[in-house]
C-alpha positions as CSV (number, residue, x, y, z in Angstrom):
1,X,14.2,-18.7,-6.7
2,X,15.8,-15.4,-7.8
3,X,15.6,-12.5,-5.5
4,X,13.4,-9.7,-6.9
5,X,14.1,-6.0,-6.1
6,X,11.3,-3.4,-6.1
7,X,11.2,0.3,-6.1
8,X,8.3,2.2,-4.5
9,X,6.3,5.3,-5.3
10,X,4.6,6.8,-2.2
11,X,1.9,9.3,-1.8
12,X,0.7,10.6,1.6
13,X,-1.6,13.2,3.1
14,X,-3.2,14.0,6.5
15,X,-5.9,16.5,7.5
16,X,-7.4,17.5,10.8
17,X,-11.0,17.4,9.4
18,X,-13.8,19.6,10.4
19,X,-14.8,18.3,13.8
20,X,-11.5,18.3,15.6
21,X,-9.2,21.2,16.7
22,X,-5.9,19.3,16.2
23,X,-4.7,16.3,14.3
24,X,-3.9,13.2,16.4
25,X,-2.9,11.1,13.3
26,X,0.7,10.6,12.4
27,X,2.3,8.9,9.4
28,X,5.8,7.9,8.4
29,X,7.4,6.5,5.3
30,X,11.0,5.3,4.7
31,X,11.2,3.3,1.5
32,X,14.9,2.6,2.0
33,X,14.0,0.8,5.2
34,X,10.9,-0.8,3.7
35,X,8.6,0.9,6.1
36,X,5.3,2.8,5.8
37,X,3.0,3.4,8.8
38,X,-0.1,5.3,9.9
39,X,-1.0,5.8,13.5
40,X,-4.3,7.2,14.9
41,X,-4.0,8.5,18.4
42,X,-6.7,8.7,21.1
43,X,-6.9,10.2,24.5
44,X,-7.9,13.8,24.3
45,X,-5.9,16.9,25.6
46,X,-3.2,15.9,23.1
47,X,-2.7,12.5,24.7
48,X,-3.5,10.8,21.4
49,X,-1.1,13.1,19.6
50,X,1.6,12.0,22.1
51,X,0.8,8.3,21.6
52,X,0.8,8.4,17.7
53,X,3.9,10.6,17.8
54,X,5.7,8.2,20.1
55,X,5.1,5.3,17.6
56,X,6.4,7.3,14.7
57,X,9.5,8.6,16.6
58,X,10.5,5.1,17.6
59,X,9.9,3.6,14.1
60,X,12.0,6.4,12.6
61,X,15.1,4.8,14.3
62,X,14.5,1.5,12.5
63,X,17.6,1.7,10.3
64,X,18.5,-0.7,7.4
65,X,17.3,-4.3,8.0
66,X,19.3,-7.3,6.7
67,X,16.3,-9.6,6.1
68,X,12.5,-9.7,6.2
69,X,12.5,-11.3,9.7
70,X,15.0,-8.7,10.9
71,X,12.7,-5.9,9.5
72,X,9.7,-7.4,11.3
73,X,11.7,-7.9,14.6
74,X,12.9,-4.2,14.5
75,X,9.4,-3.0,13.9
76,X,7.9,-5.0,16.8
77,X,10.7,-4.0,19.1
78,X,10.2,-0.3,18.5
79,X,6.4,-0.7,18.9
80,X,7.1,-2.2,22.3
81,X,9.3,0.7,23.2
82,X,6.6,3.1,22.2
83,X,4.0,1.2,24.2
84,X,6.2,1.5,27.3
85,X,6.7,5.2,26.8
86,X,3.0,5.8,26.3
87,X,2.1,3.8,29.4
88,X,4.5,5.9,31.5
89,X,3.0,9.2,30.0
90,X,-0.5,8.0,30.6
91,X,0.2,7.1,34.3
92,X,1.7,10.6,34.9
93,X,-1.3,12.2,33.1
94,X,-3.8,10.1,35.0
95,X,-5.6,9.2,31.8
96,X,-5.9,6.3,29.3
97,X,-4.2,7.2,26.0
98,X,-3.2,5.1,23.1
99,X,-2.9,4.8,19.3
100,X,-3.8,2.4,16.6
101,X,-1.0,1.5,14.2
102,X,-0.9,-0.1,10.8
103,X,2.4,-0.8,9.0
104,X,3.5,-2.1,5.6
105,X,6.9,-3.7,5.7
106,X,8.8,-4.7,2.5
107,X,12.1,-6.5,2.0
108,X,13.1,-7.8,-1.4
109,X,10.0,-9.6,-2.8
110,X,8.5,-10.1,0.7
111,X,5.9,-7.9,2.4
112,X,4.1,-8.0,5.8
113,X,1.2,-6.0,7.2
114,X,1.2,-5.4,10.9
115,X,-1.6,-3.7,12.8
116,X,-3.4,-3.0,16.1
117,X,-6.7,-1.2,16.1
118,X,-8.9,-0.1,13.2
119,X,-6.6,1.7,11.0
120,X,-6.5,-0.3,7.7
121,X,-4.3,-1.5,5.0
122,X,-5.7,-2.6,1.6
123,X,-4.0,-4.3,-1.4
124,X,-5.0,-3.5,-5.0
125,X,-3.9,-6.3,-7.3
126,X,-5.3,-7.3,-10.7
127,X,-8.0,-4.7,-10.5
128,X,-9.3,-6.0,-7.2
129,X,-9.2,-4.4,-3.7
130,X,-8.7,-6.6,-0.6
131,X,-8.6,-5.4,3.0
132,X,-5.6,-7.2,4.4
133,X,-6.1,-6.0,8.0
134,X,-9.1,-6.8,10.1
135,X,-10.5,-4.1,12.4
136,X,-10.0,-4.7,16.1
137,X,-13.4,-3.4,17.1
138,X,-16.1,-4.5,19.5
139,X,-18.5,-5.1,16.6
140,X,-16.0,-7.4,14.8
141,X,-15.3,-9.4,17.9
142,X,-19.0,-9.9,18.5
143,X,-19.5,-11.0,14.9
144,X,-16.5,-13.4,15.1
145,X,-18.1,-15.0,18.1
146,X,-21.4,-15.3,16.3
147,X,-23.1,-13.0,18.8
148,X,-24.3,-10.6,16.1
149,X,-24.9,-10.8,12.3
150,X,-22.9,-9.0,9.7
151,X,-25.7,-6.5,9.2
152,X,-25.9,-5.9,13.0
153,X,-22.1,-5.4,13.1
154,X,-22.4,-2.8,10.3
155,X,-25.0,-0.8,12.3
156,X,-23.6,-1.6,15.8
157,X,-24.1,1.5,18.1
158,X,-20.5,1.0,19.4
159,X,-19.1,0.2,16.0
160,X,-16.1,2.5,16.4
161,X,-15.1,1.2,19.9
162,X,-11.7,-0.5,19.4
163,X,-10.4,-3.4,21.3
164,X,-6.7,-3.1,20.7
165,X,-4.4,-0.1,20.7
166,X,-0.7,0.6,21.4
167,X,-0.2,2.1,24.9
168,X,-3.4,1.0,26.5
169,X,-2.1,-2.3,28.0
170,X,1.3,-3.4,29.3
171,X,1.5,-6.1,26.6
172,X,1.4,-5.4,22.9
173,X,-0.8,-7.5,20.7
174,X,-0.2,-7.1,16.9
175,X,-1.7,-9.0,14.0
176,X,0.4,-9.9,11.0
177,X,-0.3,-10.9,7.4
178,X,2.4,-11.9,4.9
179,X,2.7,-12.0,1.1
180,X,4.9,-11.8,-1.9
181,X,5.1,-8.6,-3.9
182,X,4.1,-8.4,-7.5
183,X,4.7,-5.7,-10.1
184,X,2.2,-2.8,-9.7
185,X,0.9,-4.0,-6.3
186,X,-0.7,-0.9,-4.7
187,X,-1.2,-0.6,-1.0
188,X,-3.6,1.9,0.7
189,X,-3.0,2.6,4.4
190,X,-5.5,4.8,6.2
191,X,-6.9,5.9,9.5
192,X,-10.7,5.4,10.1
193,X,-11.3,9.1,9.2
194,X,-11.2,8.0,5.5
195,X,-13.3,4.8,5.8
196,X,-16.0,6.6,7.7
197,X,-16.8,8.6,4.5
198,X,-15.3,6.7,1.5
199,X,-16.4,3.2,0.5
200,X,-14.1,0.4,-0.5
201,X,-15.1,0.5,-4.2
202,X,-14.4,4.3,-4.3
203,X,-10.9,3.7,-2.8
204,X,-10.3,1.1,-5.6
205,X,-11.6,3.4,-8.4
206,X,-9.3,6.2,-7.3
207,X,-6.1,4.4,-6.2
208,X,-5.7,2.1,-9.1
209,X,-5.9,4.7,-11.8
210,X,-3.6,7.6,-10.8
211,X,-0.2,8.2,-9.3
212,X,-0.1,7.7,-5.5
213,X,0.0,11.3,-4.4
214,X,-2.9,12.2,-6.7
215,X,-4.8,9.3,-5.3
216,X,-4.2,10.5,-1.7
217,X,-5.3,14.1,-2.7
218,X,-8.5,12.8,-4.4
219,X,-9.5,10.5,-1.5
220,X,-9.0,13.3,1.0
221,X,-11.1,15.6,-1.2
222,X,-13.9,13.1,-1.1
223,X,-13.7,12.9,2.7
224,X,-13.8,16.7,3.1
225,X,-16.8,16.9,0.7
226,X,-18.6,14.5,3.0
227,X,-18.0,16.3,6.2
228,X,-14.6,14.9,7.5
229,X,-15.8,14.2,11.0
230,X,-12.4,12.9,12.1
231,X,-8.7,13.3,11.5
232,X,-8.0,11.7,8.1
233,X,-4.7,10.2,6.9
234,X,-4.1,8.3,3.7
235,X,-0.9,6.7,2.3
236,X,-0.7,5.0,-1.1
237,X,2.3,2.9,-2.0
238,X,2.9,1.3,-5.4
239,X,5.5,-1.3,-6.0
240,X,7.4,-1.7,-9.2
241,X,9.5,-4.7,-10.1
242,X,12.8,-3.3,-11.2
243,X,13.3,-6.2,-13.7
244,X,10.0,-5.4,-15.5
245,X,9.5,-2.5,-17.9
246,X,5.8,-1.5,-17.8
247,X,4.2,0.9,-20.4
248,X,2.8,4.0,-18.7
249,X,-0.7,3.2,-20.0
250,X,-0.6,-0.1,-18.2
251,X,0.6,1.4,-14.9
252,X,-2.4,3.5,-14.6
253,X,-5.0,1.2,-16.3
254,X,-5.4,3.8,-19.2
255,X,-6.5,2.7,-22.7
256,X,-3.9,2.5,-25.4
257,X,-3.8,5.3,-27.9
258,X,-6.3,4.7,-30.7
259,X,-8.2,2.2,-28.6
């Protein structure tokens, strides 16, 4: 099978929201390394900001991988470094701090999604939106065990309690999902500040039709209009197969002239 090469267009935005006095979300994009990441810190007194910042700082040293497995190994190794640094900081501060993380990794035609916590990554392909990550939350774990129904999970009083995060435990537990890129695949990475206010079908309607930065701006505007009760970070990444020439009207699902 011939190796496909992709170029990427990236949009990103982050906002403190209206209920917090500082932003504990961090994001990082380095298309040359095949890396995009969103981290949502927690811990108060800037502990969460330290945790998410540590993740981004370590991933910024990722460099240029030589293969898809090498890219994934570098990502995991740096997450482990960040986990250790956060643990040390938390011990000195006498507090529990940590951060969710969700990453998109891309090398040639291969991609991987890696996450811990409830920050999400979606894929838009063929006009459909699919959540690739699965929230690591108390409600989801109870649902998976059959202890509560889907409806009960949706309205669970501790719905936002996460069961995994970087920095909280000595060992790192990441979930992974793999796939093969197609032309015009669009990925949406976000912290839960977005999904608290914007529904999946709204994410699809916005992100499939406009350029990535415009999509990010519009999704944040929706969140702010609806109260923005948390820090909100959105990143939209669109992949283009370098061997395919796609008309601009097809890229943005626009009607052809005269149609």
